[in-house]
N, C-alpha and C positions, 0 to 999 in steps of 0.2 A: 500776274498782278490782279488783285480784287477790284472789280469794277465799282464805280460810285454807287450804282443801284444796289449791288450786293452789300456794300458797306452800310448803306442806309437800312437795309433789311435786317442786318445783324444788330445794328443799334436799336431798332424797334423791338426785336425779340428780347434783347437784353433789358430794355426798359420795361417791357411787359413782365419779365421774370422778376424784376425788382419790385414791381407793383403788387404781384400776387400775394406775398406774405403780409404786406401791409393791409391789403384789402381783406384778406382772410381774418387778420387780427381784429380789424375794425368790425367786420361782420360778426365775429364771435362775441366781441364786447357788446355789440348792439343786441344780439340774440339773448345774451345773458341779462342785459338790462330789461329787455322786453319780457323775458321769462319771469324775472323778479317782480315786475310790475303786474303781470297777469297771474301771478301765483295766488292761490286761494287766500282770501283775507279772513282771519278768525272773526266770527260773528258774535261770539259771546265775550263778555268782559274778562272772565277768567282766562280763556285761551289767549286773548290779546295781551294781558298783563304777563302771563307765563312766557310768551314769546319775547316780549319786551325785556324781561329780566335776563334773558339769555343772550340778547344781541345788542343792547344799547351800548354805545361807545363810552359814555360817561361811567357806566358800571365797570366796563373793561379797564378803564383808566384807574379807577379806584382799586380794583383787584390787583393791578400791577403795582400800585403804590403800597398796598398791604404786603405783597410778596417782597418788595424792596425792604420794608421795615423789618420783616422776619430775618432777612439776611443781615441787617444791621445789628440785630440782637445776637446772632451768632458771631458777628465781628467783635462786638463788645465782650462777649464771653472769652474771646481769644486772648484777652489781657491776662487771664489766669493760666494760660499755657506757656511753656518755655519758648524763648525766642532763640533761634539758632541762626548765626550769620557766618558766611564764608567770604574770605577776602584773599585775593591773589595780587601780589605786587612783584613785577619783574621788570628788568631793564639793566642798563649799564651804569655802574657806580665807579666814580673816580674819587679817591681819597688822597689828598696831598698833605704831607707832613714835612716838618723842618728837616728831618733826616730823609733824604731822597730815597734811601734804600728801604725805608718803611712805607713809602707811598704805594698805593695799589690802584689797579684799573681792571675791574672784573665785571663780567655779566653776573647778575645776582637775581634770585627770586625767593620770595617769602610767601608761604601759604599759612593762613590763620583761620582757625575754626573756633568760634566763641559761642557760648550759650549763657543765657541768663534766665532766672526764674523769679518772678515777683513773689515775695513773701508777705509783705505788708506795706500798705501805703495810706493808712488812715482813711479808708473809705473811697479812695479815688477810683479803683477798678469796679468795686461794687456799685458806686454811684453811677458810673458810666453804663453798667449793665442795667441798673434800674431806670436810667434815662431812656435807653434803647427799648426796654420792655414797655415802658409807658408810652413811648412814641408808637410802638407796634400796636398796642391796645387802642391808641388814638386812631391809628390808620384803620384798624378793624372796625371801630365804631363809625369812622368816616365812611367806610364801605357800606355799612348798614344804613347810614344816613342817606347816602346817595341812592341806594336801592329803594328806600322809602320815598325819597323825593321823586324818583322816576316813576314809581308806582302811582303816587297821587297825581302826578302830571298826566300819566296815561289814563287813569280813571277820569280825571276832569276833562281831558280831551275827548275821550270816548263818549261820556255822558253829554258833553257839550254839543257833539254832532247830533246825537239823538234829540236833545232839547231843541236845537235849531231846526231840525227836520220836522218835528211836531209843530212848532210854531208856524213854520211855512205852510204846512198842510192846512192848519186852521185859518191862516190868513187867506190862502187861495179859496178855501170853502166860503169864507165870509164875503170875499169879493165876488164870487160867482153868484151867491144868493142875492147880493145887492144888484148885480147886473140883471138878474131875472126880474126883480121887482121894478127896476128902472125901466125895463122894456114894457112891463105891464102898465106902469104909470104913463109912459109915452103913448101907449095905445088908447088909454082912457082919455087923455088930453085931446088926442086927435078926434075921438068920437064926441067930444064936448061934454063928457060926464066927469072929467077929472080936472083938478086945479093945477095951474102951471107952477104956482109957488111950491106945491108939494113935489112936483117933478124936480125943481131946483134943489129942494132939500135932499131928495134921494141922490141926485147927482153929486151933491156936496159930500154925502156919506160915502158914495162910490169913490170919490177922489181920496178921501181919508183912508178907505180900505186899500186902495191901490198903493198909497204911500206906505201903509203898514206892511203890505206884501213885499214891497221893494226893500224895506228895512229888514224884513225877515230873510230875504234872499242874501242881503249883505251879511247878516249874522251867520247864515249857513256857510257862506264862503269863508268867513273868518274862522269858524270852527273847523272847517276842513283844513285850513292852513295850520291851525294849532295841532290838529291830528297828524298832519304831515311832519310838523316840526318834531313831534315826540316819537312817532312810529316810523317815520321815513317813508310813508306810503301816501300817495295822492288818491283818495277814494273816488270811485265813480259813483254816479247816482244809484246804480243798481246795488253797489256795495253799501252805500249809505242806507238804502231801504232795507237791507238785510240785517243791519245791526239790531241786536236784541237788548231791550231794556232789562238790566239785572234787578234782582230783588234787594231789599234792604238787608244789610248784614246784621240780622237780629242776634245771632249766637254770640257775637263778640262785643255787642254794645254794652256800655256800662249802665248800671242801674240808676245812678244819680250823679249830680254834679261833683259832690265831694269825693266820691271814689274815682271820678275821672281826673280830678286835680291831683290826688294822691298818686295815682298810677303814672300820670304824666311827669310828675317831679322825680319819679324813680326811673323811668324808662325812656323819657324823651331823648332821642339820639344826640341832640345838640348839647343837652346837659351832661349826658354820659361822656361825650367827647371832651368837654371841659374838665370833667373829673380826672380823666386819664391825662389830660394836658398838665393838670396840677401835679399828678404823680410823676410825670416826666420832668417837670421843672424841679421838683424836690431831689430827684436823682442827679440832675445837672448841678444843683447847688452843692450836694455832697461831693461831687467830683471836683468842683472848683475849690471847695474848702481844703481838699487834700493837698492842693499845691502849697499850702502854708505849713505843711509838716514834712518830715523826712520820708524817704522811700527806701525800704530795705529789700535787697535782692541777693540771691545766690548766683555767683558768676563762676564760670569755668572757661579756660582758654587753652588751646593747643596750637603750637606753631612749628613749622618746618622751615629752616633757613638754609639757603645755599649761597656761599660766598658773600654773606652779609657782613657789612661793616669791615670789610677787608679781611675777614677770616675765611681762609680757603677751606672748602669742604662743606659738609652738611652737619647741621646740629638741630636738635629738637628741644622745644621748651614746653612746659605745661604748668598751669597754675589754677587754683580753685580757692574760693573763699566767699566771704560776705562783703557786700558793698552797700554803703549808705550814701544816698544822695540827698542833699539838703540845700535848697536855695535860700541864701541869707537875705538878699535884697533884689528886687526886680522892678524898682520904680513904682511901688504900690499897685502894680497891675493885679496881683492876686487879691488884694484887699478890695479894690474897685470891682473886680469880677464877681466877688461874693456879694457885694452890695447890689450890683446889677441883678444878680440872680434873686436876691430877696425882693427887689422891686417887681421882678417878673412874677414871682409867686403871689405877691399882693395884687397885681393886676389880674391874674387868673381868678383869684378868689372873689374879687369884686365883680368880675365878668360873670361868674357863676351866680352871684346874688342877683345881678341885673337880668340874666337869662331866665332865672326862676320866675321873676315877676312877669317877664314877657311871655313865657310858656303858660303861666296861669291865666294871663289875660286872653291869650289865644284859645285856651281850652274853654274859658267862660263864654267867649264870643261864639265859638263853634257850638257849644251847648245851647246858647240862646237862639242861634240860627235854627238849630234842630227843633227846638220847642216851638218857635214861631212858625216855621214852615208846616209843622204838623197841624197847628191851629188853622193856618191858611188853607190847607188841603180840605179841612172840614168846612170852612166858611165858603170856599169857592164851590165845593160840592153842593152845599145848601143853596147858594145863589143859582147854580145851574138847574137844580130841581125846581126852584121857584119860577125861574124864567121859562122853563119847559112847561110847567103847569099853566103859566100865563098864555103861552103860545097855543096850548091845547084849547083853552077856554075861548080865545079869540078866533081860532079856526072853527070851533063849533058854532060860534055866533055867526060867522060868515056862512057856514054851511046851512044854517037855519034861515038865512035870508036877511040877517041883521046888517046894519050899515057899519062897515069896518074900514078904517083908514089904512091904506097900504103902508103908510109911514109907521103906524103902530106895529104892524107885523115886522117891518124892517128893523125897528128898534128892538123888538123882542128877539128876533133872529140874531141880531148883532150881539146883544147882551148874553144870549145863551152860548153862542160860539166863544165869546170872550171869556165867560166864566169857565167853560169846559177847557179852553186852552190854558187859562191860568191855573186850573186844578192840575192839569197834566204837567205843566212846567214846574209847579210847586212840588209835585211828587218826585220829579227828576232832581230838582234842587235839594229836596230832602235827603235823597240817596247820596248826593254829592256832599252835603253837610255831614252826614254820618261818617263817610270816609275821611273827611277833613278832621273830624273829632278823633278818629282812630289814629290819624297821622300825627296829630299833636300829642297823643298819648304814647307814640312810638310803637304802636301795635299793628300798623298796616303792613301787609305782606300778601303774597299770592294766595296763601292758605285762607285768609279771611275774606277774599273776594268771592262774591256770590255770582252765580250765573243768572 
């Protein structure tokens, strides 16, 4: 008999063996997650967007929907192929007649093979095919639409991180400069050559700079969250610092507003999708209208009967010919179905007109943003140059022994950093606006993304 101690030892070993696979699986999963997180992050915009286009779940879902629509086209084309059915009927059959000698009780079986070929149905089959083809084109356009949506989201998230990164850098620089001047002013006050109210003014400026730095940190955290939402990666500070600001996509930019609007009305994926939706609805309408007309088919049937209807033995039957099916009345369902289809077509047409106005508005706004930001870049650059010249003059005056207020230097430093920061962020916003314009035109893709 196994002792109690040995029994406990066996249980412990069994428990450990059960834990090993679970622990190994968890460890493997943890290693895989860690490897994915520590994998090299693409630092250029084109590399990031290329990777995103290959891995994003929404794109994969749209690809699966498009594949499904292609199968539905093949299914609709199957209406033009023959239909072959096989049927087997077997069992016991009792036939009782007035003359008992003629009554039968036999096991019977009947095998039937039938085939039918549609010849004409007044546009029913062709309408179904047109509907399926339109839906497939609609799914294809939806796939392109999703790709462009993901691309612009990726571009916006990528540039958003860089924008927040640069804003934080300038905010930290401004705060450090004010801290330096604040320390100098405190030293002057202690020596009796500085004014206390100037020290308070500098400290007030410092508090404002610190608040601006905190807001910049908040903006950077939000942009990191947006990047993680699109790319599925939580960036580290080192990875954020490694991101490279891309250049403006000059090669694909339109020359003027009118050409932008014309191109957008032709290639905007939302408009193209609605056009194919209209095509699908027209095919559906033709299919519904065919229910109001007869359907002509060629039919053939072959049967093998054994002990059927009380006839002992085996006999075969065959028939072939034309068959006309015509529904005479169905409670006005076919009429109402056609009317509903007409209303659907009207709805899609009106949606196209509404979408065209919306697309034109967005193109105009994107163009206006682009032009305004270009002017802002020039103006902020001019402001930065002027404030820098002011700082040089005031520093020369101080070097020559002139009386210079530290608050004047503080204001000059703050204005210069602010103008430089605004110029940098305007340049990043200008690149974002350029891609937004291309997105509204339906022209954004991995190929147009610049490094």
